C-alpha positions as CSV (number, residue, x, y, z in Angstrom):
1,M,0.0,0.0,0.0
2,I,1.4,3.4,-1.0
3,K,1.0,6.0,1.7
4,L,0.1,9.3,-0.2
5,L,0.3,12.9,0.8
6,I,-1.8,15.3,-1.4
7,L,-0.8,18.9,-1.6
8,G,-3.5,21.3,-2.8
9,P,-6.5,19.0,-2.4
10,T,-9.0,21.8,-2.7
11,G,-8.0,22.8,-6.3
12,S,-9.5,21.4,-9.5
13,M,-6.7,18.9,-10.0
14,G,-6.4,18.2,-6.3
15,K,-10.0,17.1,-6.0
16,L,-9.8,14.8,-9.0
17,I,-6.6,13.2,-7.8
18,S,-8.1,12.8,-4.3
19,S,-11.2,11.1,-5.7
20,L,-9.1,8.6,-7.7
21,A,-6.6,8.0,-4.9
22,I,-9.2,7.4,-2.2
23,T,-10.9,4.7,-4.3
24,D,-7.7,3.0,-5.4
25,S,-6.9,-0.3,-3.7
26,E,-3.1,0.3,-4.0
27,I,-3.1,3.7,-2.4
28,Q,-3.8,5.0,1.1
29,V,-4.2,8.8,1.4
30,V,-2.6,9.5,4.8
31,A,-2.6,13.3,4.6
32,A,-3.8,16.4,2.7
33,C,-2.5,19.9,3.1
34,D,-3.7,23.3,1.8
35,L,-4.1,26.9,2.7
36,T,-7.9,26.8,2.7
37,E,-10.6,24.4,4.0
38,I,-8.4,23.6,6.9
39,G,-10.1,21.2,9.4
40,K,-12.6,19.9,6.9
41,K,-12.7,16.2,5.9
42,L,-11.2,15.4,2.5
43,G,-14.1,13.1,1.7
44,S,-16.7,15.8,2.2
45,L,-15.0,18.1,-0.4
46,I,-15.2,15.4,-3.1
47,A,-18.4,13.7,-2.0
48,I,-16.7,10.4,-1.6
49,D,-16.6,8.2,1.6
50,D,-13.1,8.4,2.8
51,P,-12.4,5.3,5.0
52,D,-9.4,7.0,6.6
53,K,-11.3,10.2,7.4
54,V,-8.4,12.4,6.4
55,T,-8.6,16.0,7.7
56,I,-7.1,18.8,5.6
57,K,-4.2,20.3,7.5
58,D,-2.5,23.7,7.2
59,V,0.4,23.4,4.6
60,N,2.4,25.8,6.7
61,N,2.7,22.9,9.2
62,L,3.9,20.5,6.5
63,Q,6.9,19.2,8.4
64,E,4.7,18.4,11.4
65,V,2.2,16.6,9.1
66,I,5.0,14.6,7.5
67,S,6.5,13.5,10.8
68,E,3.1,12.3,12.0
69,T,1.9,10.5,8.9
70,K,5.2,9.4,7.2
71,P,4.0,9.3,3.6
72,D,5.9,7.4,0.9
73,V,4.9,9.7,-2.0
74,V,3.6,13.3,-2.3
75,V,1.6,14.6,-5.3
76,D,1.6,18.3,-6.1
77,F,-0.4,20.1,-8.8
78,T,-0.5,23.5,-7.2
79,V,1.4,26.7,-8.3
80,A,5.1,27.2,-8.8
81,K,5.6,29.4,-5.6
82,A,4.0,26.7,-3.4
83,T,5.6,23.7,-5.1
84,E,9.1,25.3,-4.9
85,K,8.7,25.6,-1.1
86,N,6.8,22.5,-0.2
87,C,8.4,19.9,-2.4
88,L,11.9,20.8,-1.1
89,I,10.6,20.0,2.4
90,C,9.2,16.7,1.2
91,V,12.3,15.6,-0.6
92,E,14.4,16.5,2.4
93,N,12.3,14.0,4.3
94,G,13.0,11.3,1.7
95,I,9.5,11.5,0.2
96,R,9.1,10.7,-3.5
97,C,7.5,13.6,-5.3
98,V,5.1,13.5,-8.3
99,I,5.0,17.1,-9.6
100,G,2.5,18.4,-12.2
101,T,3.0,22.1,-11.5
102,T,4.3,24.2,-14.4
103,A,6.4,27.4,-14.6
104,M,8.9,26.4,-11.9
105,S,12.2,28.2,-11.9
106,D,15.5,26.8,-13.1
107,D,16.9,27.6,-9.7
108,F,14.4,25.4,-8.0
109,L,14.8,22.6,-10.5
110,G,18.6,22.6,-9.9
111,K,18.2,22.5,-6.1
112,F,15.5,19.8,-6.3
113,K,17.7,17.6,-8.5
114,K,20.6,17.8,-5.9
115,L,18.2,16.9,-3.1
116,V,16.7,14.0,-5.0
117,E,20.2,12.5,-5.2
118,K,21.2,13.5,-1.7
119,Y,18.2,12.0,0.1
120,K,17.8,9.1,-2.4
121,A,14.2,10.1,-3.2
122,P,13.4,9.6,-7.0
123,A,10.8,12.0,-8.4
124,I,8.6,12.6,-11.4
125,I,8.2,16.1,-13.0
126,S,5.9,16.5,-16.0
127,P,4.0,19.5,-17.3
128,N,1.3,17.2,-18.6
129,M,0.5,13.7,-17.3
130,A,-2.2,12.8,-19.8
131,T,-1.3,9.7,-21.8
132,G,-2.3,11.2,-25.2
133,V,-0.2,14.3,-24.7
134,N,2.9,12.3,-23.9
135,I,2.3,10.3,-27.1
136,L,2.0,13.6,-28.8
137,F,5.5,14.5,-27.6
138,K,6.8,11.3,-29.1
139,I,5.1,11.7,-32.5
140,S,6.0,15.4,-32.8
141,S,9.7,14.4,-32.4
142,I,9.3,11.6,-35.1
143,L,7.6,14.0,-37.5
144,A,10.3,16.7,-37.0
145,S,13.0,14.2,-37.9
146,Y,11.4,13.7,-41.3
147,L,10.4,17.3,-41.9
148,K,13.6,19.2,-41.0
149,E,13.2,21.8,-43.7
150,W,9.6,22.6,-43.0
151,D,8.3,25.4,-40.7
152,I,7.0,24.3,-37.3
153,E,4.6,26.2,-35.1
154,V,2.9,25.2,-31.8
155,I,-0.5,26.7,-30.9
156,E,-1.9,26.1,-27.5
157,S,-5.3,27.2,-26.0
158,H,-6.4,27.2,-22.4
159,H,-9.1,28.6,-20.1
160,H,-8.8,32.3,-19.1
161,R,-7.8,31.5,-15.5
162,K,-4.5,29.9,-16.5
163,A,-1.7,32.0,-15.1
164,D,1.4,31.0,-17.1
165,V,2.0,31.7,-20.8
166,P,2.9,29.7,-22.8
167,S,1.7,26.4,-21.3
168,G,4.3,24.0,-20.0
169,T,3.1,21.4,-22.5
170,A,3.7,23.8,-25.4
171,L,7.2,24.4,-24.1
172,M,7.8,20.7,-23.8
173,I,6.7,20.1,-27.4
174,A,9.0,22.8,-28.7
175,N,12.0,21.6,-26.6
176,T,11.4,18.0,-27.7
177,I,11.5,19.2,-31.4
178,C,14.7,21.2,-30.7
179,D,16.3,18.1,-29.2
180,T,15.4,16.2,-32.4
181,L,16.7,19.0,-34.7
182,R,19.8,19.6,-32.5
183,C,19.1,23.3,-32.2
184,D,19.3,25.6,-29.2
185,P,15.8,26.4,-27.7
186,E,17.0,29.8,-26.5
187,E,17.7,30.8,-30.1
188,S,15.1,28.8,-32.0
189,I,11.9,29.2,-29.9
190,K,9.9,32.4,-30.6
191,F,6.9,33.5,-28.6
192,G,4.0,34.9,-30.7
193,R,4.3,37.6,-33.4
194,S,4.4,41.4,-32.8
195,K,2.6,43.9,-35.0
196,G,4.4,45.3,-38.0
197,P,7.3,43.8,-40.1
198,N,8.1,40.6,-38.5
199,K,8.9,38.0,-41.2
200,R,9.4,34.4,-40.2
201,K,12.8,32.9,-40.6
202,V,12.7,30.1,-43.2
203,G,13.4,26.6,-41.9
204,A,12.4,24.8,-38.7
205,K,16.0,24.9,-37.4
206,N,15.9,28.7,-37.4
207,E,12.5,29.2,-35.7
208,I,9.8,27.3,-33.8
209,G,6.9,29.6,-33.0
210,I,4.7,29.2,-29.9
211,H,1.3,31.0,-29.8
212,S,-1.1,31.1,-26.8
213,V,-4.8,31.5,-26.7
214,R,-6.7,32.2,-23.5
215,G,-10.5,32.0,-23.2
216,G,-13.6,30.6,-21.6
217,D,-13.2,27.2,-20.0
218,I,-10.9,25.4,-22.5
219,V,-9.2,22.6,-20.7
220,G,-6.2,22.3,-23.0
221,D,-5.7,22.1,-26.8
222,H,-2.3,21.7,-28.4
223,T,-1.6,21.8,-32.2
224,V,1.8,21.2,-33.8
225,L,1.8,22.6,-37.4
226,Y,4.3,21.4,-39.9
227,A,4.1,23.6,-43.0
228,G,6.0,22.7,-46.2
229,P,5.8,23.9,-49.8
230,G,2.3,23.2,-51.1
231,E,1.2,21.1,-48.1
232,R,1.0,20.9,-44.3
233,I,0.5,18.4,-41.5
234,E,-1.4,19.3,-38.3
235,L,-0.9,17.2,-35.2
236,K,-3.5,17.9,-32.5
237,H,-4.4,16.9,-29.0
238,Q,-7.5,18.1,-27.1
239,S,-8.2,17.5,-23.4
240,H,-12.0,17.1,-22.9
241,S,-11.7,17.1,-19.1
242,R,-9.0,17.3,-16.4
243,G,-9.7,13.6,-15.7
244,C,-7.0,12.5,-18.1
245,F,-4.4,14.5,-16.1
246,A,-5.5,13.0,-12.8
247,A,-5.5,9.4,-14.2
248,G,-1.9,10.0,-15.4
249,A,-1.0,11.3,-11.9
250,I,-2.2,8.0,-10.4
251,K,-0.1,6.1,-12.8
252,A,2.9,8.2,-11.9
253,I,2.3,7.7,-8.2
254,K,2.3,3.9,-8.6
255,F,5.4,4.1,-10.9
256,I,7.6,6.2,-8.7
257,A,6.8,4.1,-5.6
258,K,8.6,1.2,-7.2
259,Q,11.7,2.8,-8.7
260,N,15.2,2.1,-7.4
261,E,17.2,4.3,-9.7
262,I,17.7,7.7,-8.0
263,R,16.9,10.3,-10.6
264,I,14.1,12.6,-11.9
265,Y,11.7,10.7,-14.2
266,S,9.1,11.9,-16.7
267,M,5.9,10.5,-18.0
268,K,7.9,9.2,-20.9
269,D,9.4,6.7,-18.4
270,V,6.0,6.0,-16.8
271,L,4.5,5.1,-20.2
272,S,7.6,3.4,-21.6
273,L,7.8,5.8,-24.5
């Protein structure tokens, strides 16, 4: 039985992950921490009978909660500022982290990697844990290897509440393509187009555009456009609900609990891609 700590159980993703985790026979939710709804029963927030009667605790008392409940794995789909603080505490306690938060700083990622190695606590970091999206990463790389001279653009759409631009998924797609084409992301990736003369550089190696759309309640759409002379290919993934992300998180939790190699994994590893 995997003893799980959930950070941010009151958020949209936190509720979905909580629902799946509580009803999974291989997982025992031992704790849940947040800044709101403190003192309330986790089960009451998601309308599911929680056999362990977990009470939401103040995340500011995270170390105390860890000492009392001794979780094996923590799952965090909150915001960068919170993840960068709380997951450092978790890994310092030898807890294996599953992180779906996006827009984290390079400084945090560097510190986190060193702590993973120091405290022998393997982790998973992925901007998108949906199975289909991770297959999209794979296919976009394969197509790029065959279409090196074509222009490549990434278009992503999300709900108007999303804070970070572009999406972590769009960045992952562009970086994956850069790896395939052996080009520097810092030089090749361009964000949007400004008004006025702004001609695209010819050739995918010179420029990969990322464009962001924000509106309504769009869960997440990503299109990779490969444009050549007289023809084009569009590779598209649409998320109909956040359930696909939560299901992926449960797969990641079960995966990381069994790993012996001390490193940071991705959903590529979880799905054997």
